[in-house]
Each structure stands twice: as C-alpha cells, then as structure tokens.
C-alpha positions as CSV (number, residue, x, y, z in Angstrom):
1,M,-18.0,-16.2,-16.6
2,S,-17.3,-14.5,-19.8
3,A,-13.4,-13.6,-20.4
4,A,-14.7,-9.8,-20.4
5,V,-15.7,-10.0,-16.8
6,I,-12.5,-11.8,-15.8
7,N,-10.5,-9.6,-17.8
8,S,-12.6,-6.4,-16.0
9,D,-12.2,-7.9,-12.7
10,T,-8.6,-8.5,-13.1
11,I,-7.8,-5.2,-14.4
12,K,-9.9,-3.5,-11.5
13,L,-8.1,-5.4,-8.6
14,L,-4.8,-4.8,-10.5
15,R,-5.6,-1.0,-10.5
16,E,-6.3,-1.1,-6.9
17,C,-2.9,-2.8,-6.0
18,N,-1.2,-0.6,-7.9
19,S,-2.9,2.4,-6.2
20,G,-2.2,0.8,-3.0
21,V,1.4,0.4,-3.7
22,K,1.7,4.2,-4.8
23,M,0.0,5.1,-1.6
24,G,2.2,2.8,0.8
25,I,5.4,4.5,-1.0
26,S,4.1,7.9,-0.4
27,S,3.2,7.5,3.1
28,I,6.7,6.2,3.8
29,D,8.2,9.1,1.8
30,D,5.9,11.6,4.0
31,V,7.6,10.2,7.1
32,I,11.2,8.8,6.6
33,D,12.9,12.0,7.3
34,N,11.5,12.3,10.6
35,V,12.5,8.9,11.7
36,H,15.2,8.8,14.4
37,D,15.7,5.0,15.3
38,D,17.7,3.2,12.7
39,E,15.9,0.0,13.2
40,L,12.6,1.5,12.4
41,K,13.8,3.3,9.3
42,A,15.3,-0.1,8.0
43,V,12.0,-1.7,8.6
44,L,10.2,1.2,6.7
45,L,12.8,1.4,4.0
46,N,12.4,-2.5,3.6
47,C,8.8,-2.0,3.4
48,R,9.3,0.8,0.8
49,E,11.2,-1.6,-1.4
50,R,9.0,-4.4,-1.4
51,H,6.2,-1.9,-2.5
52,E,8.5,-0.8,-5.3
53,I,9.0,-4.4,-6.4
54,L,5.3,-5.1,-6.5
55,G,4.6,-1.8,-8.2
56,E,7.1,-2.7,-10.8
57,E,5.2,-6.1,-11.2
58,T,1.8,-4.5,-11.4
59,R,2.9,-1.9,-13.9
60,N,4.2,-4.7,-16.2
61,I,0.9,-6.4,-16.1
62,L,-0.9,-3.3,-16.6
63,N,1.2,-2.6,-19.6
64,D,0.5,-6.0,-20.8
65,Y,-3.4,-5.0,-20.7
66,E,-2.5,-1.7,-22.1
67,D,-3.8,0.2,-19.0
68,S,-2.2,2.9,-17.2
69,G,-3.3,2.1,-13.7
70,K,-4.9,4.3,-11.0
71,E,-3.5,6.9,-8.8
72,P,-4.4,6.8,-5.2
73,N,-7.6,8.7,-4.4
74,V,-6.8,12.5,-4.5
75,M,-8.8,13.0,-1.3
76,A,-7.4,10.2,0.5
77,K,-3.9,11.0,-0.4
78,G,-4.6,14.6,0.7
79,M,-6.2,13.6,4.2
80,S,-3.3,11.3,4.7
81,W,-0.8,14.0,4.0
82,F,-2.4,16.5,6.4
83,K,-3.0,13.7,9.1
84,T,0.6,12.7,9.0
85,N,2.0,16.5,8.9
86,F,-0.5,17.5,11.7
87,K,0.4,14.6,14.1
88,L,4.1,15.0,13.5
89,S,3.9,18.6,14.1
90,I,2.6,17.9,17.6
91,D,4.7,14.8,18.2
92,N,7.6,14.0,16.2
93,S,8.5,10.9,17.8
94,D,9.2,7.2,16.3
95,E,6.1,6.4,18.2
96,T,3.7,8.8,16.4
97,I,5.4,7.5,13.0
98,A,4.7,3.8,13.9
99,D,1.1,4.8,14.8
100,L,0.8,6.6,11.2
101,I,2.2,3.5,9.6
102,T,0.4,0.9,11.2
103,D,-3.1,2.7,10.4
104,G,-2.3,3.2,7.1
105,C,-1.3,-0.6,6.7
106,N,-4.4,-1.7,8.3
107,M,-6.6,0.7,6.0
108,G,-4.5,-1.0,3.1
109,V,-5.1,-4.5,4.5
110,K,-8.9,-3.8,5.0
111,S,-9.1,-2.4,1.3
112,L,-7.5,-5.1,-0.2
113,R,-9.4,-7.8,1.5
114,R,-12.7,-5.9,0.4
115,Y,-11.1,-5.7,-3.2
116,L,-10.5,-9.4,-3.4
117,N,-13.9,-10.0,-2.3
118,E,-15.3,-7.5,-4.8
119,Y,-13.3,-8.8,-7.9
120,E,-13.4,-12.5,-7.3
121,A,-13.2,-13.4,-10.8
122,A,-9.8,-11.6,-11.5
123,E,-7.0,-14.1,-12.5
124,E,-5.0,-15.6,-10.0
125,R,-1.8,-14.0,-10.7
126,V,-3.5,-10.7,-9.8
127,K,-5.1,-12.5,-6.6
128,D,-1.7,-13.5,-5.5
129,I,-0.2,-9.7,-5.9
130,A,-3.2,-8.6,-3.8
131,M,-2.1,-11.2,-1.1
132,K,1.7,-10.5,-1.5
133,L,0.6,-6.7,-0.8
134,I,-1.5,-7.8,1.9
135,V,1.5,-10.0,3.6
136,I,4.0,-6.8,3.2
137,E,1.4,-4.5,5.2
138,E,0.8,-7.1,7.8
139,D,4.7,-7.6,8.1
140,T,5.4,-3.9,8.4
141,I,2.7,-4.0,11.3
142,N,4.3,-6.6,13.1
143,D,7.6,-5.2,12.6
144,I,7.0,-2.0,14.1
145,K,4.6,-2.9,17.1
146,K,7.5,-2.4,19.3
147,F,7.9,1.2,18.4
148,L,4.2,2.0,19.4
C-alpha cells in the first residue's frame, strides 16, 4: 500500500479515537453530578482520567499530522444527552447511571472494533490507541456491573 493510503487510514482511525474520547468524557460529565455511591463515582472519575490521557495522546499525534481531529457526531451526542436526561428524570439512581454508561461503553467498543477493521492500514501506534480505548471501555463495564 502507498504511504498516502496508510497515512489516510491512520488519520481516519485517529480522528475516530479522538471523537470517541470526547464522547466518553462528555457522557461521564453528563451523569457524574447525579452519582450517589462513592465507589461508582471513583470508577467514573478514573475512566474520565484515562480518557483524558488518551485524548492528549491522540491530540499530540493529530498535531504531528497537522490535523484538528474530529468532534463527536452532533446527532449522536444530542441523542445521548437526551436519553441520559430523560432516563435520569424518571429514575435518578446509580443503577440507571451504570446502565447508561454500560450502553455507551458497549457502543464505543463496537464502533472502535469496526473502525479497526475499516482502517486496517493505520499505523500500529494508532491501532494501539484504539485498543487502549477499547480496554478502558471494557474495564469500565466490568467495574460498574455490580451497580446494574
């Protein structure tokens, strides 16, 4: 494959990772003030911190490529915000928050795995970032299962 194709896949996968990180942080920010249990709050804050670290890594590489990254899809972000606020208005419990975050993490993992397949010519360091993000999402799912 040519360098242009590899570079294109690398940037596209990196943009998706960058967007996913932003979506994850936004989702946590949407619910964190409603969390009652200190352990659940700690799990979510840890997840947020891990997203921020990966976000910095993605931004640095995007800057190397002189690319500004990608914002989460406006419709997806709006639907997520609406779903979160609607569900929390009906049941403002940690169980509801754990359910919302689990759904978001599952969607993130599914999307990232699809992007890894789609952008298979991406540089290994960018594929590693996508895998790190998948691990964060899967860890979060496992850590909040007891709150479901």
